[in-house]
C-alpha angles and dihedrals in degrees: 000000000000118000093211092111096033094119098040112113114202124196121237089238091059093049090050092059091063096071108127143065092271093057117012122176127171134184125223119182091339096311120115122218132186104222097169094115091043096056097097094039095053109115091224093049132250093286095072094051093045090055086064098039112138091003145089107280097176098111096047092044098047092049091067113013136067109252097248098044096094092059092046092051102045129064120248092256091063093073108091104174140274134305136193102251091214089068093058135084120231118227108285091213098047107172118233089219090071096044127098104273091217091061108032140052100004112174094202122033093198118113115257117254119264116274090246087067092058105098103165141015094263091060088069091050092053091050092046092054089058098046108032120093110266095247092044090054091048093050094049099043101035119117128187121284109321092359091239094141091047090057095040092057090065095038093056090066091054089056091063118077132196126246099199121202117218140209093040121135103249097162090125124034120193116202097175119124141150129256110199089335094312118123116238132174095222136032091239130090137187107260120222109278129186126230098000087173087081087070100037134003092240093046115175092011089065090052091049092053092050093045091053094051092047096042099239132131127252130208111208118210125232087235097048114153090227125057119258089240094056091046091054091049090052091062114122096186098070129250092311092061102124114242117166127193123235110211131208108189110231125226086240107067092204090059090050090051092051092047093051094046091047091054091047091050090050090059106253117168099225147350119248110196114207111219105161098082110053084151127020119259122238103263101186097180088060096041095045093061091046090051090057091064115095103242098163092120095053093045090053091052095055095039094249105111111178095014113151116258121240123226123238093267096055091041092058096040099054095105097049112122117241091189100085123133137159090284088068088077093062090043092058092044090060088062100045142007093213117126111281124213127186110222118203109039109166104169140043090238092062091043088058092047090050089052091051090052088054099233115169095237149351132217114215100215143138091201094266091299088295100116117043119012117223090028106143121266116269092236089056090054089050089052089048090055091045091055104037104029107024088151087074091059097044094044093069092197089109120042119219122219129179135195139177131080097020111146105141140049086241089063092054093048092051093050092050091049088056092054107274118141095207141347129237126219123190118160094039090060091052092051091046094064098038126092089050095296095120121167093345090059092050092049090050090053092050090049090053091051092046092054094047094047093049092045095049093045087056093046093051090049102254128126098182137026094253089064093062106101138160094258087071088066138070103213098167095114093050091044089065087071094050119119117247093202124077119180120236112246 
């Protein structure tokens, strides 16, 4: 950002005059920016900026964005000077969804239980529901429409039963594996999650610190609430700690290019292209809370009185490109030779196509049930691949990952036995660091998963991941849901 106005001191009264769509100024950490020309380009829409017009936007901005993003997004001419924050008003309609969840909107003022009392992953979820801000909870937990797919993802694991083998020496169980050539201590990784700051002030940096100490991998989202540089600095496992980058292609190809190159420069170990959300699903739980906020003032300012209000998810997804196709793979490969993973495979046909395009990995995922409701459960898609394209699993040239609905070590063991390399968990990691638990909470959750995975590998008769095979499972109940039609490619 240009320093041409570095010494210019602006009064709070002057900033307050620029409070409409024709002249919109905002202040962030004492710096004043003219965002008038940026209103229609803002990923969250003009409404969010106009809510802060002529006021101090620091709290709302910092709750979601990396600190330096504003200066990277605006031209030099947008910086007008500095202002004393005490002279400014804060937005009168400050939305709880963009407040620190540890400070605002708590449903239950009671202190969370000690970490020693947390015995399973769901314990963290129950505590998070009591202590997160209402809108933060809605954003994290929301699924699409009636949330059928969200529920089915978990139910699918219950439909698969173990067929344990006995009299095997299981005195030592080894859970180590590799994800895209990177060594990890567990076959689980932190899935890409948006706005982790809602759960903890240090967001994704807290997750990176915990992941490093526990030896697991992390997938960082394009819309992380901390910068990729700060997340990389937060690693505690050294430069080899595996952090991958989840990519949403932007409608503006130049922005996508810059995003990819920035991640590569930061030192990520691979690019994971998300393909299962070309448009944002209707997350009513999220949108309903937003609709309850009185936004009459903002609607008047943008000439849209009575317009429906978007939830946090749609607000943040407005710039995602719906124009992706299989040529996008070669496009990304021209920018980097890092391993490339396609995230969002929901059918065996697309798994086969991905294999033909020689990607390094696929993630079987329906976006946590957040995009299209009634899309089939990821575990069912994995079973579909196992039955109709087993050559993909045995080939090993393309690793297979899966996320959605994983809450127990038994779930992980079942997915691995069906051919998955590792399993992603998203929401549980957010819940683990909320309620003030921070890094210690996340490490406790990983410890719980480690214990459950080791225990259930031993109980099923396996001492290492390579010994987990389909014959250790009874999949007959889930097979009833398998499709009988496979399209010709």
